[in-house]
ROFI-926250 format. One record per residue (C-alpha): chain; x, y, z; residue in three letters; residue number from 1. Coordinates in steps of 0.05 Angstrom, whole numbers, plus 5000, padded with zeros to 4 digits. Each point is the difference from the previous one (the first is absolute). Layout:
N
<torlum chain="A" c1="X" c2="Y" c3="Z" resn="ALA" resi="NUM"/>
...
//
This chain:
110
<torlum chain="A" c1="4252" c2="7831" c3="4202" resn="MET" resi="1"/>
<torlum chain="A" c1="4991" c2="4999" c3="4924" resn="PRO" resi="2"/>
<torlum chain="A" c1="5001" c2="5064" c3="4958" resn="GLY" resi="3"/>
<torlum chain="A" c1="4938" c2="5043" c3="4992" resn="LEU" resi="4"/>
<torlum chain="A" c1="4970" c2="5055" c3="4959" resn="PHE" resi="5"/>
<torlum chain="A" c1="4982" c2="5065" c3="5034" resn="GLU" resi="6"/>
<torlum chain="A" c1="4946" c2="5040" c3="4965" resn="LEU" resi="7"/>
<torlum chain="A" c1="4994" c2="5074" c3="5017" resn="LYS" resi="8"/>
<torlum chain="A" c1="4954" c2="5058" c3="4982" resn="ALA" resi="9"/>
<torlum chain="A" c1="5031" c2="5069" c3="4994" resn="SER" resi="10"/>
<torlum chain="A" c1="4971" c2="5066" c3="5022" resn="GLU" resi="11"/>
<torlum chain="A" c1="4985" c2="5014" c3="4927" resn="THR" resi="12"/>
<torlum chain="A" c1="4959" c2="4937" c3="4991" resn="GLY" resi="13"/>
<torlum chain="A" c1="5053" c2="4961" c3="4962" resn="GLN" resi="14"/>
<torlum chain="A" c1="5019" c2="4929" c3="5019" resn="PHE" resi="15"/>
<torlum chain="A" c1="5069" c2="4968" c3="5002" resn="THR" resi="16"/>
<torlum chain="A" c1="5028" c2="4935" c3="5025" resn="PHE" resi="17"/>
<torlum chain="A" c1="5067" c2="4973" c3="5022" resn="VAL" resi="18"/>
<torlum chain="A" c1="5024" c2="4929" c3="5005" resn="LEU" resi="19"/>
<torlum chain="A" c1="5038" c2="4986" c3="5064" resn="LYS" resi="20"/>
<torlum chain="A" c1="5048" c2="4942" c3="5010" resn="ALA" resi="21"/>
<torlum chain="A" c1="4993" c2="4953" c3="5060" resn="ASP" resi="22"/>
<torlum chain="A" c1="5048" c2="5046" c3="5038" resn="ASN" resi="23"/>
<torlum chain="A" c1="4953" c2="5060" c3="4990" resn="GLY" resi="24"/>
<torlum chain="A" c1="5045" c2="5034" c3="4948" resn="GLU" resi="25"/>
<torlum chain="A" c1="4966" c2="5032" c3="4940" resn="ILE" resi="26"/>
<torlum chain="A" c1="5023" c2="4964" c3="4938" resn="ILE" resi="27"/>
<torlum chain="A" c1="4951" c2="5027" c3="4947" resn="LEU" resi="28"/>
<torlum chain="A" c1="4958" c2="5063" c3="4992" resn="ARG" resi="29"/>
<torlum chain="A" c1="4941" c2="5012" c3="4954" resn="SER" resi="30"/>
<torlum chain="A" c1="4980" c2="5060" c3="4960" resn="GLU" resi="31"/>
<torlum chain="A" c1="4940" c2="5041" c3="5023" resn="SER" resi="32"/>
<torlum chain="A" c1="4931" c2="4974" c3="4982" resn="TYR" resi="33"/>
<torlum chain="A" c1="4935" c2="5039" c3="4997" resn="THR" resi="34"/>
<torlum chain="A" c1="4959" c2="4946" c3="5035" resn="SER" resi="35"/>
<torlum chain="A" c1="5009" c2="4946" c3="5051" resn="LYS" resi="36"/>
<torlum chain="A" c1="4975" c2="4949" c3="4950" resn="ALA" resi="37"/>
<torlum chain="A" c1="5055" c2="5020" c3="4950" resn="ALA" resi="38"/>
<torlum chain="A" c1="5053" c2="4994" c3="5055" resn="ALA" resi="39"/>
<torlum chain="A" c1="4973" c2="4931" c3="5018" resn="GLU" resi="40"/>
<torlum chain="A" c1="5007" c2="4980" c3="4926" resn="LYS" resi="41"/>
<torlum chain="A" c1="5072" c2="5025" c3="5004" resn="GLY" resi="42"/>
<torlum chain="A" c1="5012" c2="4954" c3="5060" resn="ILE" resi="43"/>
<torlum chain="A" c1="4969" c2="4942" c3="4961" resn="ALA" resi="44"/>
<torlum chain="A" c1="5048" c2="5015" c3="4943" resn="SER" resi="45"/>
<torlum chain="A" c1="5060" c2="4998" c3="5047" resn="VAL" resi="46"/>
<torlum chain="A" c1="4975" c2="4934" c3="5028" resn="GLN" resi="47"/>
<torlum chain="A" c1="4994" c2="4969" c3="4931" resn="SER" resi="48"/>
<torlum chain="A" c1="5065" c2="5028" c3="4970" resn="HIS" resi="49"/>
<torlum chain="A" c1="5050" c2="5002" c3="5057" resn="ALA" resi="50"/>
<torlum chain="A" c1="5024" c2="4928" c3="4994" resn="ALA" resi="51"/>
<torlum chain="A" c1="5026" c2="5005" c3="4928" resn="ASP" resi="52"/>
<torlum chain="A" c1="5067" c2="5036" c3="4991" resn="LEU" resi="53"/>
<torlum chain="A" c1="4980" c2="5016" c3="4929" resn="ALA" resi="54"/>
<torlum chain="A" c1="4952" c2="5052" c3="5028" resn="ASN" resi="55"/>
<torlum chain="A" c1="5056" c2="5041" c3="5031" resn="TYR" resi="56"/>
<torlum chain="A" c1="5039" c2="5056" c3="4967" resn="SER" resi="57"/>
<torlum chain="A" c1="5067" c2="5021" c3="5032" resn="LYS" resi="58"/>
<torlum chain="A" c1="5022" c2="5072" c3="4998" resn="HIS" resi="59"/>
<torlum chain="A" c1="5060" c2="5044" c3="5017" resn="ASP" resi="60"/>
<torlum chain="A" c1="4983" c2="5069" c3="5028" resn="ALA" resi="61"/>
<torlum chain="A" c1="5039" c2="5062" c3="4981" resn="LYS" resi="62"/>
<torlum chain="A" c1="5029" c2="5005" c3="5070" resn="ASP" resi="63"/>
<torlum chain="A" c1="5032" c2="4931" c3="4994" resn="GLY" resi="64"/>
<torlum chain="A" c1="4948" c2="4962" c3="5040" resn="SER" resi="65"/>
<torlum chain="A" c1="4959" c2="4942" c3="4975" resn="PHE" resi="66"/>
<torlum chain="A" c1="4926" c2="4982" c3="4999" resn="TYR" resi="67"/>
<torlum chain="A" c1="4949" c2="4956" c3="4966" resn="PHE" resi="68"/>
<torlum chain="A" c1="4929" c2="5002" c3="4975" resn="ASN" resi="69"/>
<torlum chain="A" c1="4950" c2="4943" c3="5001" resn="LEU" resi="70"/>
<torlum chain="A" c1="4960" c2="4999" c3="4935" resn="MET" resi="71"/>
<torlum chain="A" c1="4931" c2="4974" c3="4986" resn="ALA" resi="72"/>
<torlum chain="A" c1="4985" c2="4957" c3="4939" resn="ALA" resi="73"/>
<torlum chain="A" c1="4978" c2="5063" c3="4962" resn="ASN" resi="74"/>
<torlum chain="A" c1="5068" c2="5032" c3="5012" resn="GLY" resi="75"/>
<torlum chain="A" c1="4977" c2="5050" c3="5052" resn="LEU" resi="76"/>
<torlum chain="A" c1="5039" c2="5010" c3="5064" resn="ILE" resi="77"/>
<torlum chain="A" c1="4963" c2="4973" c3="5061" resn="VAL" resi="78"/>
<torlum chain="A" c1="5054" c2="5014" c3="5050" resn="GLY" resi="79"/>
<torlum chain="A" c1="5068" c2="5033" c3="5009" resn="THR" resi="80"/>
<torlum chain="A" c1="5054" c2="4982" c3="5050" resn="SER" resi="81"/>
<torlum chain="A" c1="5040" c2="5044" c3="5046" resn="GLN" resi="82"/>
<torlum chain="A" c1="5069" c2="5023" c3="4978" resn="MET" resi="83"/>
<torlum chain="A" c1="5057" c2="4952" c3="5014" resn="TYR" resi="84"/>
<torlum chain="A" c1="5074" c2="5014" c3="5005" resn="LYS" resi="85"/>
<torlum chain="A" c1="5021" c2="4938" c3="4963" resn="SER" resi="86"/>
<torlum chain="A" c1="4976" c2="4953" c3="4945" resn="VAL" resi="87"/>
<torlum chain="A" c1="5003" c2="4943" c3="5050" resn="GLU" resi="88"/>
<torlum chain="A" c1="4954" c2="5036" c3="5049" resn="SER" resi="89"/>
<torlum chain="A" c1="4951" c2="5016" c3="4943" resn="ARG" resi="90"/>
<torlum chain="A" c1="5000" c2="4927" c3="4980" resn="ASP" resi="91"/>
<torlum chain="A" c1="4987" c2="4979" c3="5072" resn="LYS" resi="92"/>
<torlum chain="A" c1="4941" c2="5049" c3="5001" resn="GLY" resi="93"/>
<torlum chain="A" c1="4972" c2="4967" c3="4937" resn="MET" resi="94"/>
<torlum chain="A" c1="5006" c2="4932" c3="5033" resn="ALA" resi="95"/>
<torlum chain="A" c1="4963" c2="5026" c3="5061" resn="SER" resi="96"/>
<torlum chain="A" c1="4943" c2="5025" c3="4956" resn="VAL" resi="97"/>
<torlum chain="A" c1="4998" c2="4932" c3="4966" resn="GLN" resi="98"/>
<torlum chain="A" c1="4995" c2="4967" c3="5069" resn="THR" resi="99"/>
<torlum chain="A" c1="4951" c2="5049" c3="5032" resn="ASN" resi="100"/>
<torlum chain="A" c1="4960" c2="5024" c3="4940" resn="GLY" resi="101"/>
<torlum chain="A" c1="4950" c2="4943" c3="5000" resn="SER" resi="102"/>
<torlum chain="A" c1="4976" c2="5014" c3="5070" resn="THR" resi="103"/>
<torlum chain="A" c1="4925" c2="5006" c3="5009" resn="GLN" resi="104"/>
<torlum chain="A" c1="5007" c2="5044" c3="5062" resn="THR" resi="105"/>
<torlum chain="A" c1="4975" c2="5071" c3="4987" resn="VAL" resi="106"/>
<torlum chain="A" c1="4996" c2="5051" c3="5056" resn="VAL" resi="107"/>
<torlum chain="A" c1="4961" c2="5064" c3="4988" resn="SER" resi="108"/>
<torlum chain="A" c1="5018" c2="5063" c3="5038" resn="SER" resi="109"/>
<torlum chain="A" c1="4977" c2="5072" c3="4995" resn="SER" resi="110"/>
//
């Protein structure tokens, strides 16, 4: 099964999405959006930017863990990874987003 996006509405009317790898693991989380249409544009941005490593920024957290952000062409963050215990794991997470980020499968849930 290829990766997929899961689009959710919160109790407060905000929308978020996650990108899941083919094994079901969440590999990227979005910010909150005020409308479903805005969240769908965020998904489209991931789809168009995920393949190019130049769109990723790598970070070290204060607690010693590692994460990355996927950036849109305008420099805004369109997704943030989970925290990883090693640089190697973070880099594997980036590769997974590159592989799964172009998926056209979007599942909406409440």
